[in-house]
C-alpha positions in Angstrom: 35.7 174.9 256.3 32.7 175.1 254.0 30.8 172.3 255.7 31.5 173.6 259.0 30.1 177.2 257.8 27.0 175.7 256.6 26.4 173.5 259.7 26.9 176.6 262.0 24.8 178.9 259.7 22.0 176.3 260.0 22.1 176.4 263.7 22.3 180.3 263.8 19.4 180.5 261.7 17.4 178.1 263.8 18.3 179.9 267.1 18.9 183.5 266.3 16.0 185.3 264.7 18.2 188.3 263.7 20.4 186.0 261.5 19.7 186.1 257.6 21.6 184.5 254.7 21.8 185.8 251.3 22.9 183.7 248.3 23.4 183.9 244.6 22.6 180.4 243.1 25.4 178.9 245.4 25.6 177.1 248.5 23.0 175.6 251.0 20.0 176.7 249.1 17.7 174.2 251.2 19.7 174.9 254.5 16.4 175.2 256.6 13.7 174.2 254.2 10.3 174.1 255.5 11.2 175.6 258.8 10.3 179.2 259.9 13.9 180.4 259.4 13.4 179.5 255.5 12.2 183.1 255.0 15.5 184.5 256.2 17.4 182.4 253.4 17.1 184.4 250.3 18.4 183.5 246.8 18.7 186.3 244.4 19.9 184.3 241.5 23.0 185.1 239.6 22.8 188.9 240.5 25.8 189.5 242.9 25.2 193.2 243.0 21.6 192.8 243.9 22.9 190.2 246.7 24.9 192.8 248.4 22.2 195.5 248.0 19.6 192.9 249.5 21.9 192.5 252.5 22.1 196.3 253.2 18.4 196.4 253.2 18.2 193.4 255.7 20.6 195.4 257.9 18.6 198.5 257.8 15.6 196.2 258.9 17.7 195.2 262.0 18.9 191.8 260.6 22.4 190.4 260.9 23.1 189.4 257.0 25.5 186.8 256.1 26.3 187.0 252.3 27.9 184.0 250.6 29.4 183.2 247.3 32.8 182.5 245.7 35.3 185.4 246.5 35.4 186.8 242.8 31.6 187.0 242.9 31.3 188.3 246.4 34.2 191.0 246.5 35.3 191.8 243.0 32.2 191.8 240.9 29.9 193.8 243.6 32.7 196.0 244.8 30.7 199.2 244.3 27.8 197.9 246.1 30.1 196.8 249.1 31.7 200.1 248.8 28.4 202.1 248.9 25.5 200.0 250.2 27.6 198.9 253.1 30.6 200.9 253.8 29.1 204.3 252.8 25.8 203.8 254.7 28.0 202.4 257.6 25.8 199.2 257.7 26.8 195.8 259.1 27.1 192.5 257.3 29.2 189.6 257.2 30.5 188.5 253.8 31.8 184.6 253.8 33.6 183.6 250.7 34.8 180.3 249.2 37.6 179.8 246.8 40.2 181.7 248.4 42.9 182.7 246.0 43.2 179.6 243.9 41.3 176.9 245.4 39.1 176.6 242.6 42.1 176.5 240.1 40.4 174.0 237.9 37.5 176.4 237.3 39.9 178.9 235.7 40.7 182.7 236.4 37.0 183.5 236.7 37.0 181.8 240.1 40.4 183.0 241.4 40.6 186.1 243.5 43.9 186.7 245.3 43.1 190.4 245.6 39.9 190.1 247.6 41.5 190.9 250.9 43.3 193.8 249.6 40.3 195.4 248.0 38.2 195.1 251.2 41.3 196.3 253.2 41.0 199.5 251.3 37.5 200.3 252.8 36.8 201.6 256.2 35.8 199.6 259.3 36.2 196.1 258.0 37.3 193.1 260.0 39.1 190.6 257.8 39.5 186.9 258.7 41.5 184.1 257.0 40.7 181.0 259.2 43.1 178.1 259.0 41.0 175.4 260.4 37.1 174.4 260.6 37.1 175.1 264.3 38.4 178.7 263.7 35.5 179.1 261.2 32.8 178.2 263.7 34.3 180.7 266.3 34.5 183.7 263.8 31.0 183.0 262.4 29.4 182.9 265.8 31.2 185.9 266.9 30.4 187.6 263.8 26.5 186.9 264.5 26.8 188.6 267.8 28.3 191.7 266.2 26.8 194.7 264.2 30.0 195.7 262.2 31.4 194.6 258.7 33.3 191.5 258.5 34.8 189.1 256.0 35.5 185.4 256.5 37.6 183.8 253.8 37.2 180.1 253.7 39.7 177.7 252.0 40.1 174.1 251.0 43.7 174.4 252.5 43.7 173.5 256.3 46.3 173.9 259.0 47.1 170.9 261.1 45.4 172.3 264.1 43.1 175.1 265.3 44.4 178.0 267.0 42.6 180.8 269.0 40.6 182.9 266.4 40.3 185.9 269.0 41.9 188.3 266.4 45.4 187.8 268.1 48.8 187.0 266.9 49.7 183.6 268.7 53.3 182.0 268.9 53.6 178.7 267.5 57.4 178.4 268.4 60.0 180.4 269.7 63.3 181.1 268.1 65.6 184.0 267.2 66.8 186.2 264.5 63.8 185.9 262.2 60.1 186.1 263.0 57.9 184.3 260.6 54.2 185.5 260.8 51.8 183.0 259.1 48.4 184.1 258.2 45.5 181.6 257.9 46.1 178.5 256.0 49.5 179.6 255.0 50.5 178.2 258.4 50.7 174.7 257.2 53.3 175.3 254.6 55.2 177.8 256.9 55.6 175.1 259.6 57.2 172.8 257.1 59.4 175.3 255.7 60.9 176.4 259.1 61.6 172.9 260.0 65.2 172.8 261.4 65.6 176.4 261.3 66.1 178.4 264.6 63.4 181.0 263.8 60.2 182.2 265.8 56.9 181.1 264.0 53.7 183.0 265.0 50.1 182.8 263.5 47.1 184.9 263.1 43.7 184.4 261.5 42.8 187.9 261.6 45.2 190.3 259.4 42.8 193.3 259.4 43.0 194.9 262.0 46.1 193.2 262.7 47.4 192.4 266.5 49.9 195.3 266.2 50.9 195.3 269.7 51.6 191.6 269.7 53.7 191.9 266.5 55.6 195.2 267.8 56.5 193.2 271.0 57.6 190.1 269.1 59.8 192.2 266.7 61.8 193.6 269.7 63.7 190.4 269.9 64.2 189.8 266.0 66.2 191.6 263.1 63.8 190.3 260.4 60.0 189.8 259.9 58.8 187.4 256.9 55.0 187.5 256.6 53.6 184.3 254.9 50.0 185.5 253.4 47.6 183.4 251.3 46.5 186.3 249.3 48.3 188.9 247.0 51.9 189.3 248.2 51.9 192.7 250.2 48.4 192.9 251.2 49.2 192.8 255.0 52.0 195.5 254.4 50.3 198.6 255.7 49.3 196.7 258.9 52.7 195.5 259.4 54.3 198.8 258.7 52.1 200.6 261.1 52.8 198.0 264.0 56.6 198.4 263.3 56.9 202.1 262.6 60.0 203.4 264.1 61.5 200.0 264.4 64.8 198.9 262.4 63.6 195.6 261.3 63.7 194.0 257.8 60.4 193.1 256.5 59.5 190.7 253.6 56.1 189.5 252.3 55.7 186.0 250.7 52.2 185.7 249.2 50.6 185.2 245.8 52.5 187.0 243.0 51.2 189.7 240.7 52.1 187.9 237.7 48.9 186.2 236.3 49.6 182.0 236.0 47.5 181.2 233.0 46.9 177.5 233.9 44.3 175.4 235.6 45.8 172.5 237.7 45.3 172.0 241.4 45.6 174.5 244.3 48.9 172.7 245.2 50.2 173.4 241.7 49.3 177.3 242.0 51.0 177.3 245.6 54.2 175.9 244.0 54.0 178.4 241.2 53.6 181.5 243.5 56.2 180.0 245.8 53.8 179.4 248.6 54.6 175.7 249.0 56.9 174.7 251.6 60.0 174.8 249.5 59.2 178.1 248.3 58.4 179.7 251.5 61.7 178.1 253.0 63.8 179.7 250.1 62.3 183.1 251.0 62.9 182.6 254.8 66.4 181.7 254.1 67.1 184.6 251.8 69.6 187.3 252.3 72.5 185.0 253.0 70.5 182.4 255.0 70.0 184.9 258.0 67.2 182.6 259.4 69.5 179.5 259.9 
């Protein structure tokens, strides 16, 4: 996903004079070195708050700024600037993170940010994307370049077997009955393995905020239980799901990164297992409540 983002940005910087890229000593610093677009790639150093402020200034000047870093340095550290410089002033920008929840587990807690989507979801007017495939990344980035709003694209080293339409909608992967499993972004890979042999419906979205409420509500009409598998802090998508299912008598469960801090390094796969986000963990949750999903 990261490589596809860099390649897409290089093309946008060369072909779209409105596109700009702001970095904080990370990423493709020499992306378009020596070309006219080079002046629209700004590296502010290890100053994440300044990075967001500069993006706001570029937006005021009529440019479409993309801001790129690890999730904790892009969302958590400069959260006040995101809230005030972008949201409060109603300015458009595209934040693109790497690291996801625990992709950089070997770097320790400083590089982990399972709460990033929840934090941005608390601010008004943001579209939040969690693509599950490099093709979806390119689609979302190019669409974001043409827009003027505030968007977040969360890149991950975890990748689904195939791409799905990154159009903001919910798409049915397979039909079943009883339980509807909605997988968000790269969580689909584990969810697909988890429901093997189970007669459940499996659906997918790369855009949890705003959620495709209409499709979810329509799908829920034929199910008694909805299990949301999300690759970030467990329950983050709950407000969107609750709004979609308001008035419906359906049981809802969320499977995501637990709130308990796992004080370990290891690999992303290790952390997925510890949080119950591997295939075995997701299957156990889907089969919960007396195995209602079987």
